DSSP file (Angstrom, degrees, kcal/mol; ACC not computed):
  #  RESIDUE AA STRUCTURE BP1 BP2  ACC     N-H-->O    O-->H-N    N-H-->O    O-->H-N    TCO  KAPPA ALPHA  PHI   PSI    X-CA   Y-CA   Z-CA
    1    1 A M              0   0    0      0, 0.0     2,-0.2     0, 0.0    81,-0.0   0.000 360.0 360.0 360.0 124.5  266.2   43.5  -19.6
    2    2 A K        -     0   0    0      1,-0.1     2,-0.2    45,-0.0    44,-0.1  -0.492 360.0-119.9 -77.0 145.0  263.1   41.5  -19.1
    3    3 A M        -     0   0    0     42,-1.0    -1,-0.1    -2,-0.2    42,-0.0  -0.592  30.9-110.9 -83.4 147.2  260.5   41.5  -21.9
    4    4 A S     >  -     0   0    0     -2,-0.2     4,-2.1     1,-0.1     5,-0.2  -0.207  27.5-105.9 -70.5 165.2  257.0   42.8  -21.0
    5    5 A N  H  > S+     0   0    0      1,-0.2     4,-2.5     2,-0.2     5,-0.2   0.843 122.2  57.0 -60.6 -33.2  254.0   40.6  -20.9
    6    6 A V  H  > S+     0   0    0      2,-0.2     4,-2.5     1,-0.2    -1,-0.2   0.921 106.1  48.8 -64.6 -43.5  252.9   42.1  -24.2
    7    7 A A  H  > S+     0   0    0      2,-0.2     4,-2.4     1,-0.2    -2,-0.2   0.902 111.9  48.7 -64.0 -40.5  256.1   41.1  -25.8
    8    8 A V  H  X S+     0   0    0     -4,-2.1     4,-2.5     2,-0.2    -1,-0.2   0.910 111.3  50.4 -65.0 -41.3  255.8   37.5  -24.5
    9    9 A A  H  X S+     0   0    0     -4,-2.5     4,-2.5     2,-0.2    -2,-0.2   0.898 110.3  49.9 -62.9 -40.7  252.1   37.4  -25.7
   10   10 A V  H  X S+     0   0    0     -4,-2.5     4,-2.3     2,-0.2    -2,-0.2   0.917 110.2  50.5 -63.6 -43.2  253.2   38.6  -29.2
   11   11 A M  H  X S+     0   0    0     -4,-2.4     4,-2.0     1,-0.2    -2,-0.2   0.925 111.7  47.5 -60.8 -45.1  255.9   35.9  -29.2
   12   12 A C  H  X S+     0   0    0     -4,-2.5     4,-1.9     1,-0.2    -1,-0.2   0.905 110.9  51.4 -63.3 -41.5  253.4   33.2  -28.3
   13   13 A A  H  X S+     0   0    0     -4,-2.5     4,-2.0     1,-0.2    -1,-0.2   0.891 108.5  51.9 -62.8 -38.6  250.9   34.5  -30.9
   14   14 A M  H  X S+     0   0    0     -4,-2.3     4,-2.2     1,-0.2    -1,-0.2   0.890 106.5  53.3 -65.9 -38.5  253.6   34.3  -33.5
   15   15 A L  H  X S+     0   0    0     -4,-2.0     4,-2.1     1,-0.2    -1,-0.2   0.882 107.5  51.7 -63.3 -36.7  254.4   30.7  -32.6
   16   16 A V  H  X S+     0   0    0     -4,-1.9     4,-1.9     2,-0.2    -1,-0.2   0.912 107.7  52.2 -64.2 -42.4  250.8   29.9  -33.1
   17   17 A V  H  X S+     0   0    0     -4,-2.0     4,-1.8     1,-0.2    -2,-0.2   0.906 109.9  49.4 -59.0 -41.7  250.8   31.5  -36.5
   18   18 A F  H  < S+     0   0    0     -4,-2.2     5,-0.3     1,-0.2    -1,-0.2   0.888 108.9  52.0 -66.3 -38.3  253.9   29.4  -37.4
   19   19 A L  H  < S+     0   0    0     -4,-2.1    -1,-0.2     1,-0.2    -2,-0.2   0.846 114.2  43.3 -66.0 -32.7  252.1   26.2  -36.2
   20   20 A C  H  < S+     0   0    0     -4,-1.9    -1,-0.2    -5,-0.1    -2,-0.2   0.742 111.7  60.3 -85.4 -23.9  249.1   26.9  -38.3
   21   21 A G  S  < S-     0   0    0     -4,-1.8     2,-0.8    -5,-0.2     3,-0.0  -0.556  80.8-121.1-103.1 166.7  251.0   28.0  -41.5
   22   22 A N        +     0   0    0     -2,-0.2    -3,-0.1     1,-0.1    -4,-0.1  -0.882  40.1 158.1-108.8 100.7  253.5   26.2  -43.7
   23   23 A H        +     0   0    0     -2,-0.8     2,-0.4    -5,-0.3    -1,-0.1   0.105  28.4 128.4-107.7  19.1  256.7   28.3  -43.6
   24   24 A Q        +     0   0    0      9,-0.1     2,-0.4    10,-0.0     9,-0.2  -0.645  27.5 170.4 -84.2 130.1  259.0   25.5  -44.7
   25   25 A V  E     -A   32   0A   0      7,-1.5     7,-3.4    -2,-0.4     2,-0.5  -0.998  29.7-129.4-136.1 131.2  261.3   26.2  -47.6
   26   26 A S  E     -A   31   0A   0     -2,-0.4     2,-0.5     5,-0.2     5,-0.2  -0.703  24.1-178.5 -86.1 128.1  264.1   24.0  -48.7
   27   27 A M  E >   -A   30   0A   0      3,-3.3     3,-2.9    -2,-0.5     2,-0.1  -0.932  57.0 -69.0-126.3 105.8  267.5   25.7  -49.1
   28   28 A A  T 3  S-     0   0    0     -2,-0.5    -1,-0.0     1,-0.3     0, 0.0  -0.281 119.1  -8.8  50.4-113.6  270.2   23.4  -50.3
   29   29 A A  T 3  S+     0   0    0     -2,-0.1     2,-0.4    -3,-0.1    -1,-0.3   0.462 126.7  72.7 -94.2  -1.3  270.9   21.1  -47.3
   30   30 A V  E <   -A   27   0A   0     -3,-2.9    -3,-3.3    31,-0.0     2,-0.7  -0.905  67.9-143.7-116.9 142.6  268.8   22.9  -44.8
   31   31 A T  E     -A   26   0A   0     -2,-0.4     2,-0.5    -5,-0.2    -5,-0.2  -0.921  24.6-132.7-100.7 116.4  265.0   23.1  -44.5
   32   32 A C  E     +A   25   0A   0     -7,-3.4    -7,-1.5    -2,-0.7     3,-0.1  -0.566  41.0 156.6 -72.2 117.9  264.0   26.5  -43.4
   33   33 A N    >   -     0   0    0     -2,-0.5     3,-2.2    -9,-0.2     4,-0.4  -0.829  30.6-162.5-145.8 100.8  261.5   26.1  -40.6
   34   34 A P  G >  S+     0   0    0      0, 0.0     3,-1.4     0, 0.0     4,-0.1   0.743  88.8  71.0 -59.8 -22.2  261.1   29.0  -38.1
   35   35 A L  G >  S+     0   0    0      1,-0.3     3,-2.0     2,-0.2     4,-0.2   0.784  83.9  69.8 -63.4 -25.3  259.4   26.5  -35.7
   36   36 A A  G X  S+     0   0    0     -3,-2.2     3,-0.9     1,-0.3    -1,-0.3   0.798  91.7  60.2 -61.1 -26.6  262.8   24.9  -35.2
   37   37 A L  G X  S+     0   0    0     -3,-1.4     3,-2.3    -4,-0.4    -1,-0.3   0.464  74.3  94.2 -81.8  -0.2  263.7   28.1  -33.3
   38   38 A S  G X  S+     0   0    0     -3,-2.0     3,-1.4     1,-0.3     4,-0.4   0.760  71.8  71.3 -62.7 -21.5  261.0   27.6  -30.8
   39   39 A A  G <  S+     0   0    0     -3,-0.9    12,-0.4     1,-0.3    15,-0.3   0.696  98.8  49.4 -63.7 -17.5  263.7   25.9  -28.7
   40   40 A C  G <> S+     0   0    0     -3,-2.3     4,-2.4    14,-0.2    -1,-0.3   0.442  81.0  98.5 -99.4  -2.1  265.1   29.4  -28.2
   41   41 A A  H <> S+     0   0    0     -3,-1.4     4,-2.7    -4,-0.3     5,-0.3   0.896  83.8  47.8 -56.3 -45.1  261.8   31.1  -27.2
   42   42 A S  H  > S+     0   0    0     -4,-0.4     4,-2.3     1,-0.2     6,-0.7   0.920 112.7  48.3 -63.3 -44.2  262.6   30.9  -23.5
   43   43 A A  H  > S+     0   0    0     -4,-0.3     4,-0.9     1,-0.2    -1,-0.2   0.866 115.4  45.4 -65.1 -36.0  266.1   32.3  -23.9
   44   44 A I  H  < S+     0   0    0     -4,-2.4    -2,-0.2     2,-0.2    -1,-0.2   0.899 119.1  39.2 -74.5 -41.1  264.8   35.2  -26.1
   45   45 A T  H  < S+     0   0    0     -4,-2.7   -42,-1.0    -5,-0.2    -2,-0.2   0.775 129.0  27.5 -84.2 -25.9  261.8   36.1  -23.9
   46   46 A T  H  < S-     0   0    0     -4,-2.3    -3,-0.2    -5,-0.3    -1,-0.2   0.445  96.3-123.2-115.4  -1.1  263.4   35.8  -20.5
   47   47 A S     <  +     0   0    0     -4,-0.9    -4,-0.2    -5,-0.3    -3,-0.1   0.724  60.8 148.4  62.1  22.5  267.0   36.4  -21.2
   48   48 A S        -     0   0    0     -6,-0.7    -1,-0.2     1,-0.1    -2,-0.1  -0.472  61.0 -81.6 -78.6 159.7  267.8   33.0  -19.6
   49   49 A P        -     0   0    0      0, 0.0    -1,-0.1     0, 0.0     2,-0.1  -0.331  52.2-107.7 -61.6 142.1  270.9   31.2  -21.1
   50   50 A P        -     0   0    0      0, 0.0   -10,-0.1     0, 0.0     2,-0.1  -0.424  32.4-121.1 -71.0 146.4  270.1   29.3  -24.3
   51   51 A S     >  -     0   0    0    -12,-0.4     4,-2.3    -2,-0.1     5,-0.2  -0.324  24.3-107.7 -78.2 166.4  269.9   25.5  -24.2
   52   52 A A  H  > S+     0   0    0      1,-0.2     4,-2.4     2,-0.2     5,-0.2   0.880 123.2  53.3 -61.4 -37.8  272.2   23.3  -26.2
   53   53 A Q  H  > S+     0   0    0      2,-0.2     4,-2.7     1,-0.2     5,-0.2   0.905 106.9  52.0 -64.6 -41.0  269.1   22.4  -28.3
   54   54 A C  H  > S+     0   0    0    -15,-0.3     4,-2.8     1,-0.2    -2,-0.2   0.954 111.5  46.2 -58.1 -50.8  268.5   26.1  -28.9
   55   55 A C  H  X S+     0   0    0     -4,-2.3     4,-2.4     1,-0.2    -2,-0.2   0.896 112.4  50.8 -61.6 -40.7  272.1   26.7  -30.1
   56   56 A S  H  X S+     0   0    0     -4,-2.4     4,-2.1     1,-0.2    -1,-0.2   0.935 113.5  44.1 -61.9 -47.1  272.0   23.6  -32.3
   57   57 A K  H  X S+     0   0    0     -4,-2.7     4,-2.4     2,-0.2    -2,-0.2   0.877 111.8  53.6 -67.1 -37.5  268.7   24.7  -34.0
   58   58 A L  H  X S+     0   0    0     -4,-2.8     4,-0.8    -5,-0.2    -1,-0.2   0.920 110.5  46.2 -63.5 -43.8  270.0   28.3  -34.3
   59   59 A K  H  < S+     0   0    0     -4,-2.4     3,-0.5     1,-0.2    -1,-0.2   0.892 113.0  50.8 -64.6 -39.1  273.1   27.1  -36.1
   60   60 A E  H  < S+     0   0    0     -4,-2.1    -2,-0.2     1,-0.2    -1,-0.2   0.893 116.1  40.7 -63.6 -40.7  271.0   24.8  -38.3
   61   61 A Q  H >X S+     0   0    0     -4,-2.4     3,-2.4     1,-0.2     4,-0.6   0.456  83.7 104.4 -89.8  -2.2  268.6   27.6  -39.2
   62   62 A R  G >< S+     0   0    0     -4,-0.8     3,-1.4    -3,-0.5     4,-0.4   0.849  75.2  57.9 -51.0 -41.9  271.3   30.3  -39.7
   63   63 A P  G 34 S+     0   0    0      0, 0.0    -1,-0.3     0, 0.0     4,-0.2   0.709 108.1  49.7 -62.3 -15.9  271.2   30.2  -43.5
   64   64 A C  G <> S+     0   0    0     -3,-2.4     4,-2.2     1,-0.1     3,-0.4   0.528  81.6  93.9 -98.2  -8.5  267.5   31.0  -43.2
   65   65 A L  H <X S+     0   0    0     -3,-1.4     4,-2.3    -4,-0.6     5,-0.2   0.864  83.2  52.3 -60.1 -39.9  267.7   34.0  -40.8
   66   66 A C  H  > S+     0   0    0     -4,-0.4     4,-1.1     1,-0.2    -1,-0.3   0.890 110.1  50.3 -63.0 -37.2  267.8   36.7  -43.6
   67   67 A Q  H  > S+     0   0    0     -3,-0.4     4,-0.6    -4,-0.2     3,-0.3   0.910 110.4  50.0 -64.1 -42.2  264.6   35.1  -45.0
   68   68 A Y  H >< S+     0   0    0     -4,-2.2     3,-1.0     1,-0.2     6,-0.3   0.864 104.4  57.9 -65.8 -36.5  263.0   35.2  -41.6
   69   69 A V  H 3< S+     0   0    0     -4,-2.3    -1,-0.2     1,-0.3    -2,-0.2   0.827 104.2  53.0 -63.5 -30.9  263.9   38.9  -41.1
   70   70 A K  H 3< S+     0   0    0     -4,-1.1    -1,-0.3    -3,-0.3    -2,-0.2   0.637  88.7  93.1 -79.2 -14.1  262.0   39.7  -44.3
   71   71 A D  S XX S-     0   0    0     -3,-1.0     4,-2.5    -4,-0.6     3,-1.7  -0.716  70.5-148.0 -83.5 118.1  258.9   38.0  -43.0
   72   72 A P  T 34 S+     0   0    0      0, 0.0     4,-0.4     0, 0.0    -1,-0.2   0.773  98.0  55.8 -58.3 -26.0  256.6   40.5  -41.3
   73   73 A N  T 34 S+     0   0    0      1,-0.1     4,-0.2     2,-0.1   -55,-0.1   0.708 119.4  30.2 -77.1 -19.3  255.4   37.8  -38.9
   74   74 A L  T X> S+     0   0    0     -3,-1.7     4,-2.6    -6,-0.3     3,-0.8   0.699  94.2  86.0-110.0 -26.0  259.0   37.0  -37.8
   75   75 A Q  H 3X S+     0   0    0     -4,-2.5     4,-2.5     1,-0.3    -2,-0.1   0.783  85.7  55.6 -59.8 -33.6  261.0   40.2  -38.0
   76   76 A K  H 34 S+     0   0    0     -4,-0.4    -1,-0.3     2,-0.2     4,-0.3   0.909 115.8  38.3 -65.2 -39.6  260.2   41.6  -34.6
   77   77 A V  H X4 S+     0   0    0     -3,-0.8     3,-1.1     2,-0.2     6,-0.3   0.936 118.2  47.7 -74.5 -47.1  261.4   38.5  -32.8
   78   78 A I  H 3< S+     0   0    0     -4,-2.6    -2,-0.2     1,-0.3    -3,-0.2   0.864 115.6  45.6 -64.0 -36.7  264.3   37.8  -35.1
   79   79 A N  T 3< S+     0   0    0     -4,-2.5    -1,-0.3    -5,-0.3    -2,-0.2   0.444  86.8 119.4 -86.0  -0.1  265.5   41.4  -34.9
   80   80 A S  S <> S-     0   0    0     -3,-1.1     4,-1.9    -4,-0.3     3,-0.2  -0.326  73.1-123.0 -67.6 147.9  265.1   41.7  -31.1
   81   81 A P  H  > S+     0   0    0      0, 0.0     4,-2.2     0, 0.0     5,-0.1   0.874 112.6  54.1 -57.5 -37.4  268.2   42.4  -29.1
   82   82 A N  H  > S+     0   0    0      2,-0.2     4,-2.7     1,-0.2     5,-0.2   0.883 105.4  52.7 -66.7 -36.8  267.7   39.3  -27.1
   83   83 A A  H  > S+     0   0    0     -6,-0.3     4,-2.2    -3,-0.2    -1,-0.2   0.916 111.7  46.0 -64.1 -41.8  267.6   37.1  -30.2
   84   84 A K  H  X S+     0   0    0     -4,-1.9     4,-2.2     2,-0.2    -1,-0.2   0.868 111.6  52.4 -68.5 -35.6  270.9   38.6  -31.4
   85   85 A K  H  X S+     0   0    0     -4,-2.2     4,-2.6    -5,-0.2    -2,-0.2   0.928 109.4  49.1 -64.0 -45.3  272.3   38.1  -27.9
   86   86 A V  H  X S+     0   0    0     -4,-2.7     4,-2.2     1,-0.2    -2,-0.2   0.922 110.1  51.7 -60.2 -44.8  271.3   34.4  -27.9
   87   87 A A  H  <>S+     0   0    0     -4,-2.2     5,-2.9     1,-0.2     4,-0.4   0.910 111.0  47.3 -59.6 -43.2  272.8   34.0  -31.3
   88   88 A N  H ><5S+     0   0    0     -4,-2.2     3,-1.3     1,-0.2    -1,-0.2   0.912 110.5  51.5 -65.8 -42.2  276.1   35.5  -30.1
   89   89 A I  H 3<5S+     0   0    0     -4,-2.6    -1,-0.2     1,-0.3    -2,-0.2   0.879 109.2  52.1 -60.7 -37.1  276.1   33.3  -27.0
   90   90 A C  T 3<5S-     0   0    0     -4,-2.2    -1,-0.3    -5,-0.2    -2,-0.2   0.533 117.1-115.7 -76.9  -6.0  275.6   30.3  -29.2
   91   91 A G  T < 5S+     0   0    0     -3,-1.3    -3,-0.2    -4,-0.4    -2,-0.1   0.774  88.9 106.3  76.3  25.2  278.5   31.2  -31.4
   92   92 A S      < -     0   0    0     -5,-2.9    -4,-0.1    -6,-0.2    -3,-0.1  -0.547  54.6-167.2-133.9  67.6  276.3   31.8  -34.4
   93   93 A P        -     0   0    0      0, 0.0    -8,-0.1     0, 0.0    -9,-0.1  -0.130  35.3 -87.7 -59.9 154.7  276.1   35.5  -34.9
   94   94 A F        -     0   0    0    -10,-0.2     2,-0.1     1,-0.1   -32,-0.0  -0.313  44.7-118.7 -61.9 140.0  273.4   36.9  -37.3
   95   95 A P        -     0   0    0      0, 0.0     2,-0.7     0, 0.0    -1,-0.1  -0.360  29.7-101.4 -72.5 159.8  274.5   37.1  -40.9
   96   96 A T              0   0    0      1,-0.1   -30,-0.1    -2,-0.1     0, 0.0  -0.760 360.0 360.0 -81.8 119.4  274.6   40.5  -42.7
   97   97 A C              0   0    0     -2,-0.7    -1,-0.1   -32,-0.1    -3,-0.0   0.430 360.0 360.0 -97.8 360.0  271.4   40.5  -44.8
């Protein structure tokens, strides 16, 4: 299912918010940075196959996904069916939060 232009615009606006804000939080060996998931934006918004870089970043950021779901600026994208589909394709299903 293709995302509407409004959904794509919302996704782009959220990426701008991330670029302007500092959302980095260190968790053990991983630095939580939602911008790292920008490599997955195309796969999430267009349902195209995720790139190797997307899958790598998704696996790297997996420990942070529950934190991202709690962020009102991120939760719509992170909870989207396409985001979960991309995670499953990458072999990194969403954790139970």
